[in-house]
N, CA, C and O atoms as a GROMACS GRO file, in nm:
protein
  260
    1MET      N    1   0.188   0.847   9.312
    1MET     CA    2   0.082   0.924   9.250
    1MET      C    3   0.075   1.059   9.320
    1MET      O    4   0.016   1.069   9.428
    2PHE      N    5   0.132   1.162   9.262
    2PHE     CA    6   0.137   1.294   9.323
    2PHE      C    7   0.092   1.400   9.223
    2PHE      O    8   0.174   1.452   9.148
    3GLY      N    9  -0.036   1.431   9.221
    3GLY     CA   10  -0.088   1.542   9.141
    3GLY      C   11  -0.064   1.526   8.993
    3GLY      O   12  -0.080   1.417   8.938
    4LEU      N   13  -0.028   1.633   8.928
    4LEU     CA   14  -0.015   1.634   8.783
    4LEU      C   15   0.118   1.574   8.734
    4LEU      O   16   0.119   1.501   8.635
    5GLY      N   17   0.227   1.603   8.801
    5GLY     CA   18   0.357   1.566   8.749
    5GLY      C   19   0.419   1.444   8.815
    5GLY      O   20   0.538   1.421   8.799
    6GLY      N   21   0.343   1.366   8.889
    6GLY     CA   22   0.399   1.256   8.965
    6GLY      C   23   0.409   1.126   8.888
    6GLY      O   24   0.382   1.122   8.767
    7ASP      N   25   0.446   1.023   8.957
    7ASP     CA   26   0.460   0.890   8.902
    7ASP      C   27   0.323   0.835   8.863
    7ASP      O   28   0.231   0.836   8.944
    8ARG      N   29   0.308   0.787   8.741
    8ARG     CA   30   0.179   0.739   8.690
    8ARG      C   31   0.156   0.591   8.717
    8ARG      O   32   0.050   0.539   8.682
    9SER      N   33   0.252   0.522   8.778
    9SER     CA   34   0.237   0.378   8.798
    9SER      C   35   0.128   0.344   8.900
    9SER      O   36   0.071   0.236   8.895
   10GLY      N   37   0.098   0.434   8.991
   10GLY     CA   38  -0.003   0.410   9.091
   10GLY      C   39  -0.145   0.426   9.041
   10GLY      O   40  -0.240   0.394   9.113
   11LEU      N   41  -0.162   0.472   8.919
   11LEU     CA   42  -0.296   0.492   8.866
   11LEU      C   43  -0.370   0.361   8.843
   11LEU      O   44  -0.492   0.360   8.838
   12GLN      N   45  -0.298   0.252   8.828
   12GLN     CA   46  -0.364   0.122   8.808
   12GLN      C   47  -0.442   0.081   8.932
   12GLN      O   48  -0.548   0.020   8.921
   13ARG      N   49  -0.390   0.113   9.050
   13ARG     CA   50  -0.458   0.076   9.174
   13ARG      C   51  -0.587   0.154   9.194
   13ARG      O   52  -0.677   0.105   9.262
   14SER      N   53  -0.598   0.273   9.137
   14SER     CA   54  -0.717   0.356   9.154
   14SER      C   55  -0.800   0.364   9.027
   14SER      O   56  -0.868   0.464   9.003
   15LEU      N   57  -0.794   0.261   8.945
   15LEU     CA   58  -0.872   0.250   8.822
   15LEU      C   59  -0.845   0.364   8.724
   15LEU      O   60  -0.936   0.407   8.653
   16GLY      N   61  -0.723   0.413   8.722
   16GLY     CA   62  -0.684   0.518   8.629
   16GLY      C   63  -0.725   0.658   8.671
   16GLY      O   64  -0.709   0.752   8.594
   17ILE      N   65  -0.776   0.673   8.792
   17ILE     CA   66  -0.819   0.804   8.841
   17ILE      C   67  -0.709   0.861   8.929
   17ILE      O   68  -0.661   0.794   9.020
   18ASN      N   69  -0.671   0.982   8.903
   18ASN     CA   70  -0.568   1.048   8.983
   18ASN      C   71  -0.636   1.103   9.109
   18ASN      O   72  -0.679   1.219   9.112
   19VAL      N   73  -0.644   1.021   9.212
   19VAL     CA   74  -0.718   1.052   9.334
   19VAL      C   75  -0.660   1.174   9.404
   19VAL      O   76  -0.736   1.258   9.453
   20ASN      N   77  -0.530   1.186   9.410
   20ASN     CA   78  -0.468   1.301   9.479
   20ASN      C   79  -0.505   1.432   9.411
   20ASN      O   80  -0.531   1.531   9.478
   21LEU      N   81  -0.508   1.432   9.281
   21LEU     CA   82  -0.543   1.553   9.207
   21LEU      C   83  -0.688   1.591   9.233
   21LEU      O   84  -0.718   1.707   9.260
   22TRP      N   85  -0.779   1.495   9.225
   22TRP     CA   86  -0.921   1.523   9.245
   22TRP      C   87  -0.951   1.566   9.388
   22TRP      O   88  -1.026   1.661   9.410
   23TRP      N   89  -0.893   1.498   9.486
   23TRP     CA   90  -0.916   1.538   9.625
   23TRP      C   91  -0.852   1.673   9.654
   23TRP      O   92  -0.904   1.750   9.735
   24GLY      N   93  -0.742   1.701   9.590
   24GLY     CA   94  -0.681   1.834   9.606
   24GLY      C   95  -0.773   1.943   9.555
   24GLY      O   96  -0.785   2.048   9.618
   25MET      N   97  -0.838   1.920   9.442
   25MET     CA   98  -0.932   2.018   9.389
   25MET      C   99  -1.054   2.030   9.480
   25MET      O  100  -1.104   2.141   9.502
   26VAL      N  101  -1.103   1.918   9.535
   26VAL     CA  102  -1.216   1.922   9.628
   26VAL      C  103  -1.180   2.005   9.751
   26VAL      O  104  -1.259   2.089   9.794
   27MET      N  105  -1.061   1.983   9.806
   27MET     CA  106  -1.019   2.058   9.924
   27MET      C  107  -1.000   2.207   9.894
   27MET      O  108  -1.033   2.292   9.976
   28LEU      N  109  -0.949   2.238   9.776
   28LEU     CA  110  -0.932   2.377   9.736
   28LEU      C  111  -1.067   2.446   9.725
   28LEU      O  112  -1.084   2.558   9.775
   29ILE      N  113  -1.163   2.382   9.661
   29ILE     CA  114  -1.297   2.440   9.648
   29ILE      C  115  -1.361   2.456   9.786
   29ILE      O  116  -1.424   2.558   9.814
   30PHE      N  117  -1.347   2.356   9.872
   30PHE     CA  118  -1.401   2.363  10.007
   30PHE      C  119  -1.340   2.480  10.084
   30PHE      O  120  -1.410   2.553  10.154
   31GLY      N  121  -1.209   2.497  10.071
   31GLY     CA  122  -1.140   2.607  10.138
   31GLY      C  123  -1.188   2.743  10.089
   31GLY      O  124  -1.205   2.835  10.168
   32VAL      N  125  -1.208   2.755   9.959
   32VAL     CA  126  -1.256   2.882   9.903
   32VAL      C  127  -1.397   2.911   9.952
   32VAL      O  128  -1.428   3.025   9.988
   33VAL      N  129  -1.484   2.810   9.955
   33VAL     CA  130  -1.620   2.828  10.006
   33VAL      C  131  -1.617   2.870  10.152
   33VAL      O  132  -1.688   2.962  10.191
   34MET      N  133  -1.536   2.803  10.234
   34MET     CA  134  -1.527   2.838  10.376
   34MET      C  135  -1.473   2.979  10.395
   34MET      O  136  -1.518   3.052  10.484
   35PHE      N  137  -1.378   3.019  10.312
   35PHE     CA  138  -1.323   3.154  10.320
   35PHE      C  139  -1.432   3.258  10.295
   35PHE      O  140  -1.445   3.353  10.371
   36PHE      N  141  -1.509   3.238  10.188
   36PHE     CA  142  -1.614   3.336  10.157
   36PHE      C  143  -1.728   3.332  10.258
   36PHE      O  144  -1.787   3.436  10.286
   37LEU      N  145  -1.760   3.216  10.311
   37LEU     CA  146  -1.862   3.210  10.415
   37LEU      C  147  -1.815   3.282  10.542
   37LEU      O  148  -1.894   3.347  10.610
   38GLY      N  149  -1.688   3.269  10.573
   38GLY     CA  150  -1.633   3.338  10.689
   38GLY      C  151  -1.627   3.489  10.669
   38GLY      O  152  -1.644   3.565  10.764
   39ARG      N  153  -1.604   3.532  10.547
   39ARG     CA  154  -1.594   3.676  10.519
   39ARG      C  155  -1.728   3.745  10.523
   39ARG      O  156  -1.733   3.867  10.542
   40ARG      N  157  -1.838   3.673  10.506
   40ARG     CA  158  -1.967   3.740  10.501
   40ARG      C  159  -2.029   3.757  10.640
   40ARG      O  160  -2.142   3.804  10.651
   41GLY      N  161  -1.957   3.719  10.744
   41GLY     CA  162  -2.004   3.740  10.881
   41GLY      C  163  -2.002   3.887  10.917
   41GLY      O  164  -1.964   3.971  10.835
   42THR      N  165  -2.044   3.919  11.037
   42THR     CA  166  -2.047   4.058  11.079
   42THR      C  167  -1.905   4.112  11.093
   42THR      O  168  -1.813   4.040  11.130
   43ALA      N  169  -1.890   4.239  11.062
   43ALA     CA  170  -1.758   4.300  11.066
   43ALA      C  171  -1.715   4.332  11.209
   43ALA      O  172  -1.595   4.328  11.239
   44THR      N  173  -1.810   4.362  11.296
   44THR     CA  174  -1.777   4.394  11.433
   44THR      C  175  -1.863   4.310  11.527
   44THR      O  176  -1.977   4.275  11.494
   45ALA      N  177  -1.810   4.280  11.641
   45ALA     CA  178  -1.884   4.204  11.740
   45ALA      C  179  -1.976   4.298  11.817
   45ALA      O  180  -1.938   4.411  11.847
   46GLN      N  181  -2.094   4.252  11.846
   46GLN     CA  182  -2.190   4.331  11.922
   46GLN      C  183  -2.189   4.282  12.067
   46GLN      O  184  -2.211   4.164  12.092
   47LEU      N  185  -2.162   4.373  12.161
   47LEU     CA  186  -2.157   4.335  12.301
   47LEU      C  187  -2.298   4.328  12.359
   47LEU      O  188  -2.382   4.413  12.330
   48THR      N  189  -2.320   4.227  12.439
   48THR     CA  190  -2.445   4.218  12.514
   48THR      C  191  -2.432   4.303  12.640
   48THR      O  192  -2.325   4.357  12.667
   49GLU      N  193  -2.539   4.315  12.715
   49GLU     CA  194  -2.534   4.392  12.840
   49GLU      C  195  -2.433   4.331  12.937
   49GLU      O  196  -2.359   4.403  13.003
   50GLU      N  197  -2.431   4.198  12.944
   50GLU     CA  198  -2.335   4.129  13.030
   50GLU      C  199  -2.191   4.155  12.985
   50GLU      O  200  -2.102   4.176  13.067
   51GLY      N  201  -2.169   4.155  12.854
   51GLY     CA  202  -2.037   4.183  12.800
   51GLY      C  203  -1.990   4.323  12.832
   51GLY      O  204  -1.872   4.345  12.862
   52ARG      N  205  -2.082   4.420  12.826
   52ARG     CA  206  -2.046   4.558  12.860
   52ARG      C  207  -2.005   4.568  13.007
   52ARG      O  208  -1.911   4.640  13.041
   53LYS      N  209  -2.076   4.496  13.094
   53LYS     CA  210  -2.041   4.498  13.237
   53LYS      C  211  -1.903   4.439  13.261
   53LYS      O  212  -1.825   4.492  13.340
   54ILE      N  213  -1.874   4.328  13.192
   54ILE     CA  214  -1.743   4.266  13.207
   54ILE      C  215  -1.634   4.359  13.156
   54ILE      O  216  -1.529   4.372  13.218
   55GLU      N  217  -1.658   4.424  13.042
   55GLU     CA  218  -1.560   4.518  12.988
   55GLU      C  219  -1.534   4.632  13.086
   55GLU      O  220  -1.420   4.674  13.104
   56GLU      N  221  -1.640   4.682  13.148
   56GLU     CA  222  -1.624   4.791  13.245
   56GLU      C  223  -1.545   4.745  13.366
   56GLU      O  224  -1.459   4.818  13.415
   57LEU      N  225  -1.571   4.623  13.416
   57LEU     CA  226  -1.495   4.570  13.530
   57LEU      C  227  -1.348   4.553  13.494
   57LEU      O  228  -1.261   4.585  13.575
   58GLU      N  229  -1.320   4.502  13.374
   58GLU     CA  230  -1.181   4.485  13.331
   58GLU      C  231  -1.112   4.621  13.317
   58GLU      O  232  -0.994   4.634  13.350
   59HIS      N  233  -1.185   4.720  13.269
   59HIS     CA  234  -1.127   4.853  13.253
   59HIS      C  235  -1.090   4.912  13.388
   59HIS      O  236  -0.982   4.969  13.406
   60ARG      N  237  -1.182   4.898  13.484
   60ARG     CA  238  -1.155   4.951  13.618
   60ARG      C  239  -1.040   4.879  13.686
   60ARG      O  240  -0.965   4.940  13.762
   61ALA      N  241  -1.026   4.748  13.660
   61ALA     CA  242  -0.921   4.670  13.723
   61ALA      C  243  -0.787   4.684  13.650
   61ALA      O  244  -0.684   4.635  13.697
   62GLY      N  245  -0.788   4.751  13.535
   62GLY     CA  246  -0.666   4.770  13.458
   62GLY      C  247  -0.619   4.645  13.386
   62GLY      O  248  -0.500   4.628  13.363
   63LEU      N  249  -0.713   4.556  13.351
   63LEU     CA  250  -0.676   4.430  13.287
   63LEU      C  251  -0.670   4.437  13.136
   63LEU      O  252  -0.615   4.347  13.072
   64GLU      N  253  -0.724   4.540  13.076
   64GLU     CA  254  -0.722   4.547  12.931
   64GLU      C  255  -0.590   4.605  12.883
   64GLU      O  256  -0.523   4.679  12.955
   65LYS      N  257  -0.554   4.570  12.762
   65LYS     CA  258  -0.426   4.612  12.706
   65LYS      C  259  -0.441   4.737  12.624
   65LYS      O  260  -0.343   4.787  12.569
   0.00000   0.00000   0.00000
């Protein structure tokens, strides 16, 4: 039982429901939702005061690329 074009003999075990096809669609929709939720986050990271101090220390030590 493999999606749309696969062997149909396995459909008897799953009551005639193509489980792979349906779960594939569920995963695709989930992936699209996660993609759009990830895209709506902030475009740039905001440094805290502690982060700025660490960045300055790394700059002075020559650790940044």
